[in-house]
N, C-alpha and C positions, 0 to 999 in steps of 0.2 A: 462311727455310728452316730447319728443324731438321736439323742435320747433325752428324756426328761431328767432334771437334776436328781430326782429321787432314785433313778436307776443307775446313776454313775457308780455308787458303791458296789452294785452287783457286777458290773462290767469289770471294775477294779479287782474284785475277788476272783474272777476268772484268770486274770493276768498271770499269776504265778504258774499256772498249769501249761501255758503255751508260750511260744515266742511272741505270737501276735495273732489277732483276729484281723483279717484283711478283706476288704471288699467295699463295694459302694454303700452309701448310707442306707440304713434301715430306719424307717420312721416308726417310732414306738409311741402308742397312745393308750389311754385308759378309757373304758366305757362301762356304764353300769349295767347290771343284770343281763349278762351275756347268755344267749341260748343259740343252739344250732338246729336248723330245720331244713331238710331237703337241700343240703349243701350250701346253705346261706347262714351267715353269722348275723344274729339279731341282737338288738339292745333294747331293753325295756319292753319286750314283746310278752304277750301272755301265753305263748306256746313255744314249743321246742324243748330240746334236751339242754339242761344247764351245762355250761362249759366255763373253764377258767380263762381261756385265751384262744387265739387263732393266729396263724401265720399265713401271710400272702406273699409267697416267694416272688412271683413276677412283679407285683406292685411294690416289693421291698417294704412291706409293712407288717407290724406285729401289734396286735390289739390284746390288751390285758383287762381282766375284770377289775373294776374300780375297787371292789371290796378287798382285793389283795393288798392294797396299800396299808391296811390295818394289821397285816400278818406278814412281817418281813421275811421270815424263813420260808413260808409258802410262796411268797412272791419270788424269792430267789430260785426256788425249785421250778416253778412254772416258767419264769423268764428264761432260765437256762434251757429247759426243755424246748421252748419255742425257738430260741436262738439256734439250737442245734438242728432244727428243720432246715435252716439256711446252710449249715455245714453239710448236712446230708445231701442237699441238692447239688453241691459243688464238690463232693467227695471224690468222685472218680469211680469208674466201674470196678477196678481192681480192689480197692479198699472196701467198697460196698459188698462185693462178692465174698471177700474174706469174712466180713461180719455175718453175712448170710450163712456161710459154712459153720461158723461158731453157733449160731442159733439152731441150725438144723441138727447139730451134734447134741445140743440140749434136748431138743424134741425127741430124737432117737433114744436118748437116755431117760425119757419121760420126766424131765425136770418140770416141776410144778411151780407156779407163782411167777411173778414179774417184778419189775421195779417201778411200777406205776399203773394206775387203773386204765389209762388210755391203751397201753399194750395188753394188759390182762384181759380186758373184755374182748379184744380182737383175737388174742391167742385162744380163748375159750371157744370162739366161734369158728376157728379154722377147720376146714374140712380137708385141705390138702396143703402140701408145702411146695407146690409147683409155682409156675410163673404167673399165677393169677393175681389180679389186682388186690384181692384181700390179703394175699401173702406179702406183696410188696408194701402195702399200707402197714401191716403188722410189723414187718422188719424195720421200717422207718420209725414207727412209734416206740418199738423196743430200743432202738438206738438212742432216740431222744430221751426216753425215760432213764436209760442207763447213764447218759451224760449228766442228766440232772442229779441222779443219785451220787455220782462221783464228784461233780464240780460245784454244785450249789451249796450254799451255806445253810444246810438243813439238817434235821435230826435223822441219823441213820436208822432210827427205830420207828420211822414213820409207818403208819398202818398200811400204806400202799406198797411197802417194800416186802414182798412175800417170797421172793426168790431165795433159795437156800444159799448159805455161805459159800459152798463149793462153787456154785455157778456164778455168784457175785464176784468171787475171786478170779474166775476165768475171764469174765467180762472186763474186770479192772485191768488184768494183764493185757488183754487185747487192746484196750484204749491206751494204756501206757506205751505199749510197743508201737502202736499205730500213730500216736500223736505227740510223743515226747520230742521236745525241741523242734517243733514244726509250726510253721505259720498256717493257721486254719483259714481257708477261704470261706467267706460268707457272701 
């Protein structure tokens, strides 16, 4: 990955968890005052919903909010979340379907909470667990938030981590079994 020197420690922190991250280069850059509006990422705009970052899979680009530089643990969490969007895109249908089943089991059991606000607000808005776009987006965000919870160098008592210990443990087991000693494609 082509990254800024400030992000190299974050990539190095992920290294013990996997054999390797493999794929074409991802361009990573910082921009100030990020917001999202109508499917577009904006910087220094006076409108839109504030966001920490965005991933552009086809462009092989990841953009992070400049303010994150002053908050290393939050930068680690957000960077890891965004990096796992690239993992999700190359994961393969069998592994994605396995994660989907795990999350459906949580919902059948009425598990509340999530491991990040990006997944939490999507989960709260779900009307169905079918193959609708909203379900697919939620599953992806849940996957990326879980990866950030597990692999980022952040505090596990973060206010966004509201999923119960029982379900956190099940997700951790799923990740460990799915990714241990594996090269992850990005």
